[in-house]
C-alpha positions, 0 to 999 in steps of 0.5 A: 880732448881729455886730461887725466885727473890723477897725473895731469897727463894728456890722455887720448880717447881709447875706444871709438864708435864708427857710425856709417851713413850713406853720406858720411862717416861719424866717429865719436868717443865711447866714453864721451859721446859728445866728442867726435867728428864726421867725414863727408863721403863725397867731398871728404870734409871734416866737420864737428859732430852732427846732430844725430836726429837729422842724420837718420839711422846708420847702416853699420855701427862698429868699434875702432881703437883710433884714427891713424890719419887721412890721405887725399888721393885723386877722387877723395879722402881716405881715413885710416882707422885702427880696427884691432890692437893688442896690449904688449906691455907698459912704458914708464907705467903707461900701457902700450899697444901694438896695431893688429889691423887697420883699414882705410875708409873710402870717402871717394864718391867723386870717383864716378866723375873721374875720367878713365885714366884717373880711375885706373890711377886711383885703383893703383893708389888704392892697391898701395893703401892695401899694402899700407894697411898691412904695415908691421910693427906699429906701436902707440899709447893713449896715455903717453908719448913713446917716441921720446927716450927717457933721458930726453923726457926727464930733461923736458920742461915741467908741464910737457906731459899735459900737452896733446900727445902729438905735440910731445912726440919726436917727429922723426919717429912718428910713422903717420906724421903726414897722415895726421895733418888734417886732424891737427888742422881741425884741432882734434887733439883727443883723437890724434894718435902718433904711431911709432914703427919699430919694436917694443919688447918687454920681459920681467926679470928676477935679478938675484931675487930683485924683480925688474922690468926689462924693455927694448924699444926701437924707433924707426926714423921716417925721414928716409923710409923705404925697403931694403934695395930701394932705400940705401945710403943717404939723401942730400939732407944727410938722412939715412935709410933704416935709421933706428934709435934703440933704447934698452930700459931697466926698471929696478928697485925704484931706479930707471936705467937707459942705454941708447944706441943707433943704427943707420945706412952708410951716410954716402950716396950709393945704390944697389938696384935689383937686377935678378942677380942674387947679389946686385952690384953696389955702386957709390955715386960720385957727387960733389955734395958727398962731404956735405951729406956726411957732415950734415948727418954726423952734425945732426947726431952730435946735436942730439946725442953727443960725441959719436963712435961710428962702427963700420962692420962691412967686409973689407973686400969686394963691393962692400970693401969699396963702400967701406973705403969710401966711407972711411975716406969721408970720415977722416976730417969730421969733428966729434966722431971716431970712425972704427972699422971692424970686418965682422965676417972676417973676425967673427966668421959664422960662429965666433960670436965671442970674438966681438971682445976684440972690437970691444977692446978697441972702444971700451974706454970711450964706450964706458965714458959715454955712459948711460942714463940713470934716474932714481925714484924721486926723479933725481938724475944720477948718470947721463949718457954723453955720447952714442954708438952708431953701428952699421953693416950693409943692411944695418940688420943682422951683423948690426943687431949682433953687435948692438946686443953685445954692447947692450949686455956690457952696459947692463952689467955696468948699470947693475953693478952701479945700482948694487945688484951685482958685485964687481965680478958678477954679470948677467950671463951668470944667471941663465934664466934672466940671460935667456930672456935678455937674448930672446928680446934682442933676437925678437927685436932684430926679427921685427926690424928686419921684417919692416925693412926686408920682409923677412926675419933677421939673419944670424938670429941664433947668434943673439939667442944662443951665442952660436950658430945652430943647424936650425938657425942656418936653415932658417937663414937660408929660407930668409935669404931666399925670401929676401931675394924674391921680395927684393926683386918681385915685390918691394917696388910696390911696397916702396911706392906705398911707403912714399905715398903714406909718408908724403914723399909723393903727393897725389895731384890731378895736375901731375901726369899719371905715374902709372901709364905704361909707355916703355919696356920697363913698365911691363912685366915680362917676367911670367912669359920669360920664366915660362920660356926659360923653364919650358926651354930647359925641360924640352932641351933636357928631353931632346938631349935624352932622345938625341942618340936615336936620330939626327932630327932629335939632335938638331931639336936639342941644339935649337931648344938649347939655343932658345933657352940660352937666348932667353937667359941672355935676354933676362940677364941683360935686362934684369932690372926691367923684369923686377918690381920697381917703384914708380912714384919717386927717385932713389934720392 
């Protein structure tokens, strides 16, 4: 490991050399060539840096920028390395990087000794690893931990920053926590990089000629990691899907201001399983532990953030209305939390973004009382955030992002007035250039979080960017909605398996039965055949109807083909779930 001499902070090795030999991989620090380790390609054992004179000449030497961890499958170990990165800004003075590409190094020479079923299983697991390699929105720093918010950092004991970075991190937000276990076991502290999934956006503002750095940092929780339709609601421990802590940071004239907000799926047990319909039916699961699940969730929030305002932005009719009503019923007796129901679509419609002032009027007193965190140049704490706003819509994406950006703007105005940059009558929206940057960062953050959960950009992004719905925004939303439909139905099952594998929710073991044996109707994908029959049937039916007036035989043919087409459609509707991509490794809870 390496300790920075100037600040006493722990620093990771930021450039590594990967040497590939026939029997092992060797990884060592470029700046300290005596620091590193090797991994056996047959057994997957990690060992201290070998004597190079006894190793011969490597077949390939390349530069990598970090080791994200290891995972053991049936035939051996796989090492995840960062092959390219991009510096995207700085967090509290330390450079922050985004992972641009990753690669698994296979130490699976034992595959040749596996049986045919194990080889098929390993091939599928390796397909899942390819999906993991393409994971979007991963960030890290070699010099500081970025999983802790400013208020928590400032309250930590002296000397905390000299600990290895993985020990500083909040485990909730370490995306590769499971992958780091072997590196931690071998005490390779200088190589252990905690990766944060979420969003990191930064802009330079000129607030009335006062240079300022504006940062938006979102941290995605790994406790219920998953895709949009396969991870809904909460598990029995009270962890919710798509739970994200968003921190808005402002550095100005020696001051640092921070506002925290959180989002997360409704903490009930519920599901919405894809079945080829555009909007699958939502089902609240009646479970005897539901009250305990809700209580566990909000107790955890109170312990971490203080008193909570729970904003429910769901519609009050249809499936959403039933879910909202169930949520409201569970919230009535909880301590330290205020539940606020606000039908976003009804009040704000598609373009009445300004109507959020109605919501703000309901919560403004408590929101302003919760406050924000403020520290001066000398590290003196001037203000503390005493509570948190928890927002949700159905996906905790589009309506949630619009609402959070509105509240963040209100808090930013209060902070700038407190510091003395703004007078009591001034606000950020009066300064077009800075306001434009503020809105752009919130919109881009919304897109990035949505990509991680759904695979597409956020909807209603133009409301955040421009404060109104635009024609271009409507077209973009339409394309995103269609893409979400396709991905949810035909891709996300595999992506969910990949997430369950990389997060350790599913453990690979030779003692477990194969999860991939095709032994039921559900396991086969009949979609291409059914789709071909449906399209072909519609085409032939249309053609024969056009010809039906010429003779009775053509009329009979058109009736037959119409019947075949209707039968295929009925079959697909009745068995919609079986035609969709489904996860195979883990259950919904």
